[in-house]
C-alpha positions in Angstrom: -118.3 28.5 221.6 -120.1 25.3 220.6 -119.3 24.2 217.1 -120.4 21.2 215.1 -118.0 18.3 214.5 -117.9 19.3 210.8 -116.8 22.9 211.7 -114.2 21.5 214.1 -112.8 19.1 211.5 -112.7 21.8 208.8 -110.7 24.0 211.1 -108.3 21.2 211.9 -107.8 20.5 208.2 -107.2 24.1 207.4 -104.4 24.2 210.0 -102.7 21.0 208.7 -99.3 21.3 207.1 -97.8 18.1 205.7 -94.5 17.1 207.5 -92.8 16.7 204.2 -93.4 16.5 200.4 -94.8 13.0 199.8 -94.6 11.1 196.6 -98.0 9.4 197.0 -101.5 10.6 197.8 -101.9 7.8 200.4 -99.1 9.2 202.4 -100.8 12.6 202.6 -104.0 10.9 203.6 -102.3 9.0 206.3 -100.6 12.2 207.6 -103.9 14.0 207.6 -105.7 11.2 209.3 -103.2 11.1 212.1 -103.3 14.9 212.5 -107.1 14.9 212.7 -107.1 12.1 215.2 -104.5 13.8 217.5 -106.2 17.2 217.3 -109.6 15.8 218.2 -108.1 14.0 221.2 -106.3 17.2 222.2 -109.5 19.2 222.0 -111.3 16.6 224.2 -108.6 16.9 226.9 -109.3 20.7 227.0 -113.0 20.2 228.0 -113.7 21.2 231.5 -117.4 21.0 232.3 -118.7 18.0 230.3 -117.9 14.5 229.4 -115.3 14.2 226.6 -116.6 12.6 223.4 -114.6 9.9 221.6 -114.4 10.2 217.8 -113.6 7.4 215.5 -111.2 8.5 212.7 -110.2 5.9 210.2 -108.7 5.6 206.8 -110.4 4.4 203.6 -111.1 0.7 203.7 -112.7 -1.4 201.0 -115.2 0.4 198.8 -115.5 3.5 200.9 -116.3 6.7 199.1 -114.2 8.9 201.4 -110.4 8.9 202.1 -111.0 9.6 205.8 -114.1 8.7 207.8 -115.0 10.4 211.1 -117.8 9.0 213.3 -119.5 7.4 210.3 -121.8 5.1 212.3 -123.0 7.9 214.5 -123.7 10.0 211.4 -125.7 7.3 209.7 -127.7 6.6 212.9 -128.6 10.3 213.2 -129.6 10.5 209.6 -131.8 7.4 209.9 -133.4 8.8 213.1 -134.1 12.1 211.3 -135.5 10.6 208.2 -137.9 8.1 210.0 
């Protein structure tokens, strides 16, 4: 019933079907980013008995090591708290 954000995103990615055949990888990334963002919002609207969580989904920027980032600052904060 309660799954981690990672499990949720993996499930969303597995359900994603590109709208068309793109010529560039960036177009696939943009389509997937938008799909993940919309699905996370939709899932939060379906929550009945708790406060919906907002997730930050953004595309690669600068020297990022990932094409798509989800709740990066929250993840770093949790890692720092765990390691300290």
